[in-house]
N, C-alpha and C positions, 0 to 999 in steps of 0.2 A: 459329544459330537456337535450338539447345537452351539455350545460355547466356542468350539473351534471354528465353526462356520461364521459366527458373529465376529470373532476376532479377525478372521481373514477378510471379511467385508470391511471392517473398520480400518484395517491396514491398507486395503486397496483404496478406500476413500481418501486417506492421507496422501497416498502417492498420486492420486488424480489431482488433488489441489497443488501438489508440488510440481507436477508436469505443467499445469496451467499457469503457474507463476513464472516459468522460465521465459526470459525476454526482458525488454526494456519498457518501463511504464512511466508516463508523465503525470505529475500532479495537476489536476484540472480543477479540483474543488476540495477545499479544506474547511470543514465546518466545526464549530464548537458546539457543545451541548446546548448552550444558550441560543445560538443561531438557529438550531434545528427546532427549538420549541416555539419560536415566535414567527408568525407570518408577517410579511411586509404589507403595509397599508397601501391603498391605491395612490395616495400622495407620494409615498416613498418610491413606488414603482415608476411613477411619472417623472419625478425628479431625477431618478437614476438614468432614465433615457436621455434627458436633456443635458446631463453632465458630460456626455461624450464617452468615448472609448477609454478604457483604462488598461488595454492590452499592452504588454511590453514584449521585447524580444528576449526574455529570460524565461527559462523553464527549469523546474526541479524534476530531475529524473532519478529513477531507482532501477537498477539492473539486477536480475537474478540469473545465475548460470546453472548448468546441470550438475556441477560438482559441489553444490551447497554453499557457494560463496557469492558475494555480490558487492555492489558499491552504489552510493547515492551522492548526488551533488547538484550543483547549479550550473546550467549551460547557457551561454549567451549566443545570440545569432552571429554566425561567421566565425566562431571559435571551435576548434576540433576537440579541445580538452576542457573539462569542466573545472570550476573552482570549488574549493571546500569539499573535495572528494573524500568520502569516508568509506573504507572497506569493511566488510563484515562477513560473518558466516551466518547461514540461516538454516532453520530446521522447521519442517511442517509436521504436525501431529494432529490428525483429525482436521478440524477447521481452525486450528491455532497456528499462527506464524510466530516463530521465535527468532529475533535478531540477536546474534551473539558476537562478542568481541573477538576479533580475528586472532589475537595473540593468546588470550587467557581462556577463551571458550565460555566465559560467563555470559548469561542471558542479560542483555541490556534493555530490550524492549519486547513486549508481548502484544500481538494483535489478534483479533478475531477476523477471519475471512468471511465476509458477508456474501460476496459474489465474485466469480471468476468466469469471464467469457473471453472470446477472441480479442475483443476491443476494450473490455472493462475489468478493472480490478478494484473492488470496494472492500476496504478493511477499516477497522476502527480499533483504537487503543483499548485493550482489555481492562485496563485500570480505570478508564473513564467511560464506562458503560452508561449511556443515558437512559 
């Protein structure tokens, strides 16, 4: 009986993550393991301020729908359709997100879900765990 309850709770936690993923997310920060390890010096922080804004009118978006499919691509300001759009299927098991090829169903990428809130989705590549 305890095993059944534990299995039910684990199954519910996977569906909670899946429900939280549904929608459109914009990439705002992309860090490598090396970037995460080193802190910026005061000089680097000051130079970064004086260099001006590096913001562009381009955004990388990823969409997840209720049916287990999604797409990702790059969107420019003033354009309705994105460029380099890639369709995929996805599956969530526990705190793992699997992106699968739409035609073959083969897993192409595996991510660990770190945090899902109304406004934030934090994931990292499972193969590059720092």
